[in-house]
C-alpha positions as CSV (number, residue, x, y, z in Angstrom):
1,M,-53.1,6.5,-107.4
2,S,-51.3,4.3,-109.9
3,V,-51.2,0.5,-109.7
4,E,-47.4,0.8,-108.9
5,Q,-48.1,3.2,-106.1
6,Q,-50.8,0.9,-104.7
7,S,-48.4,-2.0,-104.7
8,K,-45.9,0.0,-102.7
9,R,-48.6,0.9,-100.1
10,S,-48.7,-2.7,-98.7
11,V,-47.2,-4.2,-95.5
12,T,-47.2,-7.3,-93.5
13,V,-47.6,-7.2,-89.7
14,I,-46.5,-10.3,-87.7
15,G,-47.5,-10.3,-84.0
16,L,-50.9,-9.1,-83.0
17,G,-50.6,-8.2,-79.3
18,P,-51.8,-4.7,-78.4
19,M,-48.9,-3.1,-80.1
20,G,-49.2,-5.1,-83.3
21,Q,-52.9,-4.6,-83.4
22,A,-52.4,-0.8,-83.2
23,M,-49.8,-0.9,-85.9
24,A,-51.9,-2.9,-88.3
25,G,-54.8,-0.7,-87.6
26,A,-52.8,2.4,-88.3
27,Y,-51.8,1.0,-91.7
28,L,-55.4,0.2,-92.5
29,D,-56.4,3.7,-91.6
30,A,-53.7,5.1,-93.9
31,G,-55.1,3.0,-96.8
32,Y,-52.4,0.3,-96.9
33,A,-53.1,-3.2,-98.0
34,V,-52.3,-5.1,-94.8
35,T,-51.5,-8.8,-94.4
36,V,-51.4,-10.1,-90.8
37,W,-50.3,-13.2,-89.0
38,N,-50.4,-14.3,-85.4
39,R,-49.7,-17.6,-83.8
40,T,-53.2,-17.3,-82.2
41,A,-55.2,-16.8,-85.4
42,A,-58.3,-15.5,-83.6
43,R,-56.5,-12.2,-82.8
44,A,-56.7,-11.2,-86.4
45,G,-60.5,-11.2,-86.5
46,G,-61.1,-7.6,-85.8
47,L,-58.4,-6.5,-88.3
48,V,-59.8,-8.8,-91.0
49,A,-63.3,-7.2,-90.4
50,R,-61.6,-3.9,-91.1
51,G,-60.1,-5.1,-94.4
52,A,-56.8,-6.9,-93.5
53,Q,-55.9,-10.1,-95.1
54,A,-55.1,-13.0,-92.6
55,A,-52.2,-15.1,-93.9
56,P,-52.5,-18.9,-93.3
57,S,-48.9,-19.1,-92.1
58,A,-46.0,-16.9,-91.1
59,E,-44.2,-17.9,-94.3
60,A,-47.2,-16.8,-96.4
61,A,-47.4,-13.5,-94.5
62,V,-43.7,-12.8,-95.3
63,A,-44.1,-13.8,-98.9
64,A,-47.1,-11.4,-99.4
65,N,-45.1,-8.1,-99.1
66,E,-41.6,-6.6,-99.3
67,L,-42.0,-4.7,-96.1
68,V,-42.6,-6.9,-93.0
69,V,-43.1,-5.4,-89.5
70,L,-42.5,-7.6,-86.5
71,S,-44.1,-6.8,-83.2
72,L,-43.2,-9.7,-80.9
73,T,-42.4,-10.2,-77.2
74,D,-38.7,-10.5,-77.6
75,Y,-36.0,-11.8,-80.0
76,D,-36.4,-15.4,-79.0
77,A,-39.9,-15.1,-80.6
78,V,-38.3,-13.2,-83.5
79,F,-35.7,-15.9,-84.2
80,E,-38.3,-18.6,-84.0
81,V,-40.4,-16.9,-86.6
82,L,-37.5,-16.1,-88.8
83,E,-36.3,-19.7,-88.9
84,S,-39.8,-20.9,-89.8
85,V,-40.0,-18.4,-92.8
86,A,-36.4,-18.7,-94.1
87,P,-37.4,-19.7,-97.7
88,A,-39.5,-16.6,-98.1
89,L,-37.0,-14.0,-96.7
90,K,-34.9,-13.2,-99.8
91,G,-35.4,-9.6,-100.9
92,K,-37.6,-8.7,-97.9
93,V,-37.1,-5.8,-95.5
94,I,-37.8,-6.8,-91.9
95,V,-38.7,-3.9,-89.6
96,N,-38.1,-5.4,-86.2
97,L,-40.0,-3.4,-83.6
98,S,-39.7,-6.1,-80.9
99,S,-37.7,-5.3,-77.7
100,D,-34.5,-6.9,-76.7
101,T,-30.8,-6.0,-76.4
102,P,-28.6,-4.2,-78.9
103,E,-26.5,-7.2,-79.4
104,R,-29.5,-9.4,-80.2
105,A,-30.6,-6.8,-82.8
106,R,-27.2,-7.1,-84.4
107,E,-27.5,-10.9,-84.4
108,A,-30.9,-10.6,-86.1
109,A,-29.4,-8.4,-88.8
110,R,-26.7,-10.9,-89.4
111,R,-29.1,-13.8,-89.6
112,L,-31.3,-11.9,-92.1
113,A,-28.4,-10.9,-94.2
114,G,-27.6,-14.6,-94.5
115,H,-31.0,-15.1,-96.0
116,G,-30.7,-12.2,-98.4
117,A,-33.0,-9.9,-96.4
118,G,-32.6,-6.4,-95.0
119,H,-33.2,-5.5,-91.3
120,L,-34.2,-2.2,-89.7
121,T,-34.2,-2.2,-85.9
122,G,-36.9,-0.1,-84.2
123,G,-37.4,1.0,-80.6
124,V,-41.0,2.3,-80.1
125,Q,-41.1,5.0,-77.4
126,V,-44.9,5.0,-76.9
127,P,-47.6,2.5,-75.7
128,P,-50.1,1.2,-78.3
129,S,-52.3,4.3,-77.7
130,G,-49.6,6.5,-79.2
131,I,-49.4,4.6,-82.5
132,G,-50.6,6.6,-85.5
133,S,-49.6,9.9,-84.0
134,P,-46.8,12.0,-85.6
135,E,-46.1,13.4,-82.1
136,S,-45.0,9.9,-81.0
137,S,-41.5,8.7,-81.9
138,T,-39.6,5.5,-82.7
139,F,-35.8,5.0,-82.9
140,Y,-34.5,3.3,-86.0
141,S,-31.2,2.0,-87.1
142,G,-29.8,-0.1,-89.9
143,P,-28.9,0.5,-93.5
144,V,-29.8,4.1,-94.3
145,E,-31.0,3.3,-97.8
146,L,-33.6,0.9,-96.4
147,F,-34.7,3.5,-93.9
148,R,-35.0,6.2,-96.6
149,R,-36.9,3.8,-99.0
150,H,-39.5,2.9,-96.3
151,R,-39.6,6.1,-94.3
152,A,-43.1,7.1,-95.4
153,A,-44.4,3.7,-94.3
154,L,-42.7,4.0,-91.0
155,E,-44.1,7.4,-90.4
156,V,-47.6,6.0,-90.6
157,L,-46.8,4.5,-87.2
158,T,-45.0,7.4,-85.4
159,G,-42.5,10.1,-86.0
160,V,-39.1,8.6,-86.8
161,D,-35.6,9.2,-85.2
162,Y,-32.9,7.5,-87.3
163,R,-29.8,6.8,-85.2
164,G,-27.3,5.3,-87.7
165,D,-26.2,2.2,-89.6
166,D,-25.4,0.1,-86.6
167,P,-28.5,-2.2,-86.2
168,G,-27.9,-2.2,-82.4
169,L,-28.3,1.6,-81.9
170,A,-32.1,1.8,-82.0
171,Q,-32.3,-0.8,-79.2
172,L,-29.5,0.9,-77.3
173,Y,-31.3,4.2,-77.3
174,Y,-34.6,2.5,-76.5
175,Q,-33.1,0.5,-73.6
176,I,-31.4,3.4,-71.9
177,Q,-34.7,5.3,-72.1
178,M,-36.3,2.3,-70.4
179,D,-33.6,2.3,-67.8
180,L,-34.7,5.7,-66.7
181,F,-38.4,5.0,-67.2
182,W,-38.6,1.9,-65.1
183,S,-36.4,3.3,-62.4
184,S,-38.6,6.4,-62.2
185,M,-41.9,4.4,-62.3
186,V,-40.8,2.0,-59.5
187,G,-39.5,5.0,-57.5
188,Y,-42.9,6.7,-57.9
189,L,-44.8,3.6,-56.7
190,H,-42.5,3.2,-53.7
191,A,-42.9,6.8,-52.7
192,T,-46.7,6.5,-53.2
193,A,-46.7,3.5,-50.9
194,I,-45.0,5.5,-48.2
195,A,-47.5,8.3,-48.7
196,E,-50.5,6.0,-48.4
197,A,-49.0,4.2,-45.4
198,N,-49.1,7.6,-43.7
199,G,-52.6,8.5,-44.7
200,I,-51.7,10.7,-47.8
201,S,-53.7,9.6,-50.9
202,A,-52.1,9.1,-54.3
203,E,-54.2,12.1,-55.5
204,E,-53.1,14.3,-52.7
205,F,-49.5,13.4,-53.3
206,L,-49.6,13.9,-57.0
207,P,-48.9,17.7,-57.3
208,Y,-45.8,17.4,-55.1
209,L,-44.6,14.3,-57.0
210,S,-45.2,16.2,-60.3
211,S,-43.2,19.1,-59.1
212,T,-40.2,16.9,-58.2
213,A,-40.4,15.0,-61.5
214,A,-40.5,18.3,-63.4
215,S,-37.4,19.5,-61.7
216,M,-35.4,16.5,-62.9
217,S,-34.8,17.9,-66.4
218,G,-33.1,20.9,-64.8
219,F,-30.7,18.6,-62.8
220,Q,-30.0,16.5,-66.0
221,A,-29.3,19.6,-68.0
222,F,-26.9,20.8,-65.3
223,Y,-25.0,17.5,-64.9
224,A,-24.8,16.3,-68.6
225,P,-22.0,18.7,-69.7
226,R,-20.1,18.2,-66.4
227,I,-20.3,14.4,-66.9
228,A,-19.2,14.7,-70.5
229,A,-16.2,16.8,-69.3
230,G,-15.4,14.3,-66.5
231,N,-16.0,17.1,-63.9
232,H,-17.3,15.4,-60.7
233,R,-16.2,18.1,-58.2
234,G,-18.2,18.1,-55.0
235,D,-18.9,21.9,-55.3
236,V,-22.7,21.5,-55.7
237,D,-23.4,18.1,-54.1
238,R,-21.4,15.4,-52.3
239,M,-21.8,11.7,-52.6
240,V,-21.6,11.2,-48.8
241,M,-24.6,13.5,-48.4
242,A,-26.6,11.6,-51.0
243,L,-25.9,8.4,-49.1
244,A,-27.2,9.9,-45.9
245,S,-30.3,11.2,-47.6
246,I,-31.1,7.8,-49.2
247,E,-30.7,6.1,-45.8
248,H,-33.2,8.6,-44.4
249,V,-35.6,7.5,-47.1
250,R,-35.0,3.8,-46.3
251,H,-35.6,4.4,-42.6
252,T,-38.8,6.4,-43.3
253,A,-40.1,3.6,-45.5
254,E,-39.4,0.9,-42.8
255,D,-40.9,3.0,-40.0
256,S,-44.0,3.3,-42.2
257,G,-44.2,-0.5,-42.6
258,V,-43.1,-0.2,-46.3
259,D,-40.5,-2.5,-47.8
260,G,-37.1,-0.7,-47.7
261,A,-35.4,-2.9,-50.3
262,L,-35.5,-0.3,-53.1
263,P,-33.7,2.5,-51.2
264,A,-31.4,-0.1,-49.8
265,V,-30.3,-1.0,-53.3
266,L,-29.7,2.6,-54.1
267,A,-27.8,3.2,-50.9
268,E,-25.6,0.2,-51.6
269,A,-24.7,1.6,-55.1
270,V,-23.8,5.0,-53.5
271,R,-21.9,3.4,-50.6
272,R,-19.6,1.6,-53.0
273,G,-18.8,5.0,-54.5
274,V,-18.1,6.4,-51.1
275,D,-16.0,3.4,-50.1
276,A,-14.0,3.8,-53.4
277,G,-12.9,7.3,-52.2
278,H,-15.6,9.5,-53.9
279,G,-17.4,10.6,-50.7
280,A,-16.4,14.3,-51.3
281,D,-17.2,14.1,-55.0
282,S,-20.5,14.7,-56.8
283,L,-23.0,11.9,-57.1
284,S,-22.3,12.1,-60.8
285,A,-19.0,10.2,-60.2
286,L,-21.2,7.1,-60.0
287,V,-21.3,7.1,-63.8
288,G,-17.7,6.0,-63.8
289,R,-18.3,3.5,-61.1
290,F,-21.2,1.9,-63.0
291,R,-19.0,1.6,-66.1
292,Q,-16.3,-0.1,-64.2
293,A,-18.8,-2.6,-62.8
């Protein structure tokens, strides 16, 4: 490998929580020269033992390499770090893998442009254990030339899914994935609580839960083209029946001594659709109701 190639295989990672630790470790495993910084310096110890260079300050960490990966809690932390390193930002490419809203990603891109730096937004779709696997995936958005220039470095972390120039798109795709994920996880835990309250263990319940979860992709494939076409005819399902079913879930939970607040929230969302005149329409008509809200 030439000296020029070696210089290109270098990266800074700022933020050494579990995700940042995994990212820095993946770069070390891939032979990159890795500079790290974390507000709590002790977190860098294990990575330094593996060959990483611990920077004495965030500014020094940014100055060390063109490519800087941020793995922070949210964009409040991102903006705090960026303000502290402003003199070192010119000419840098910041790959921001922190989570927040699409609009805040756009704000970060604007701030960095003002300092002469580039910004790629990322939305990582896996936990730390998935970092370093090409089967994992991360959404990216921002200037396509920056994405192409650093694609090989990004692919050290996960497979890549480039969504477009708008810096908010990667966070948008990420957050709508999280919308489904957290709704599903909380629903799973609520259903498990009802099961256990009635003497059915989580392990005994698992195969039935898995069967229902597996069926969801079929429902989504059926409804997606109908939603896109604005077709919410009640020929397959009716919103008023969905409301009745959700209420049955709520009553079952409460009869079991389990908090019924979650199904009550779902019932209220559906009830508003029914009250707006969609009782005989498909539940999919809620898409329009949610947009209006």
